[in-house]
Steps between C-alpha positions, in 0.01 A plus 500: 500500500166322476670191356746497791211531746319212328812286542527596865843652441664837559618690188867453598444122482374514141636525145350737243558407134441788256591608147367857526659807657182576695502144632856504633439843647197366687697199623782718625269747672307215655821377665477153348788265580604453137391697195589294193499694175449322165665700221282399206419829327663741747873547556616314808679815619168684510342228711801506732484879536132485590522242775578151369745315725589241235443527125488207256382465141309180569385316811711207385809703595423486871456200729336442836850470642579852374188629670585323827849650483347845460289460815794346689760766419400731217216660692728588790759644261230707332391633837849631577572650157359786294597429138461680168583304185438774243626859476220758493620863479166647609505285816868543577473777761242301696712186475806692619297593807375147563846345461673741738747362752539638850611437857323767704781755459502525123262413218623456142264492203529214253629710210749357252868575561532647151183712488504871591191680622252527213134464406515127579774476764559665834806389700459579866684447829311625804649519850296515820456856622660683207252775413544846348258793466526722192290795381314466170299749294157355418236722334680809621517381861804380693444168669734282703509124451686272741632220277639157581828550313619276219863462608803420277443210265766232561365253243655623171695237308504582130685355202581574138623257239791571268519872567135580437263687727405382847174316454188465710416128480131578537506700176641211296306214344416275795512132406426363846432654839455389858487715812443347841479617860588214733331590829647203684856622451438871440656498151393668177629333184468571129598290197474651156619421146522802268591567138640836397456675165809325360360156579729434797330289763592533868385311808480706821436371850492703821420445868480750784407517868497741792677330788298379797826442691611863473241760406760729344609246237368388162647298216455443129634232266483567124606256226527562126557216254518550121294244308605551138794741499849565630599858581663739741230613742538814710317515833410800711403457864399809694318678781262758355393785725326695222186293558193709586152444643320467168293189558157650437406698189230705672760639742737606223458869587627446852866555588671163476876550535579430865872426510828691489848354480739516793785289356584195292789262453597197294806279530596134445150373440338696783291814465311732732248777449425731793181704457272711718134594481474866405277625785488237776877448462497126556830359379508178296819304432462232232809282452549210260774266389497279195673173422525356150487125445484259209354155566547550873865608484607860577663684212704819500378790288629851435254744652441861398317742728205697359363784710251782468270705717341257748633207298794266551585188306763293328551344159682183400519273196506124460503272196194274500371214287237225522761304697595787730254693713556789742354526851508822701440490874403837644499524880347812654500674838270792583517717812329829585520771762166367631647166600497381860681709764468814288780409264706791368748288303300316230793498255739333743229255604416408141868445423540286812193289415622450144845391618347215701324329207675288240262323263139462392493137614626582849250781540216283373589219740492745793175649369319164491665367817373801693141400427559135588690579820231733630221275377361781289559372147131555411541870578676538166147488360371774727814714477504487121126565486524796737789641298302455180201676654718783625655542157150478350409791720808679370380466142162643587608784729851616406 
């Protein structure tokens, strides 16, 4: 900071060059325009994790033109994106909070599509106004806690290779990892390369958003590509209503199961789970339909319904290889009995909303066009941030 003052410059007009973790941390916290990490004795990934914007092994690898390019375009990109380039289990719950998507009606935590609730992961979909008050016994006393309810999880897309078990990608050997929240477009994306215990390497990419054009809609695109194997891969896509409010360990003694099932259905690639909060009796209809594509072209698959208490899903198989990937588009509509005009038909409304949407690309175009048309594209930043903060509050209070 003193050096910047001596040059008569603001920190965001300066470059910090450092080869120590403490140095890149200081540069990042000081809001310098470019923090350049030199990976001499420290892994470049560690410098990147701790605040370096660009990492090189030697100053000869970067030119003045590269630096000018950073200040011309890279700095703006950095300002609109929150990016993690390494997987850190101990930080995952916080990162899931910070990479939440939202549109004012719903907020969805940045959990992986294949990760159930656990010590390191906490899927969560929160809908404005959906609270429930349950009694809990604490130290011999009955207390009532009014919780912001974690509603049915619509994210699950799981897979298993060659008839094995369904795997959680985050529990495999992670060869590369990138997670990014794009505030400009309101999109959370994750790219990961994993290796399972049989040495099979898979590349997974996913993108999701909560629609700004229609607050009841959200969408997810998930792609799996084998790297070094060919096999029959079975996928399971589902809506999971067994999720509970278990985001904070110190509240583990409190009652956490807020939902009961009203009905469910699954047919021809569409599924619906109708639940209700146990005391406040707010009804929640979560509907989803999935399309299966390979290299951009729709493919037909044989689907099998899988159902259980507060759970509805479908299974299908597809032969994959390094030359053949699979993309699943999951389009979602959520309506509740708290919606405008005192809705009493959330199931019919969810089905009607779902029937009007056709593809991820169409929904995304409407989502981004809404911001441009209204001149509020920058509000993606504030909406996503507010949603992240709300979900952060969820993790600390429910």
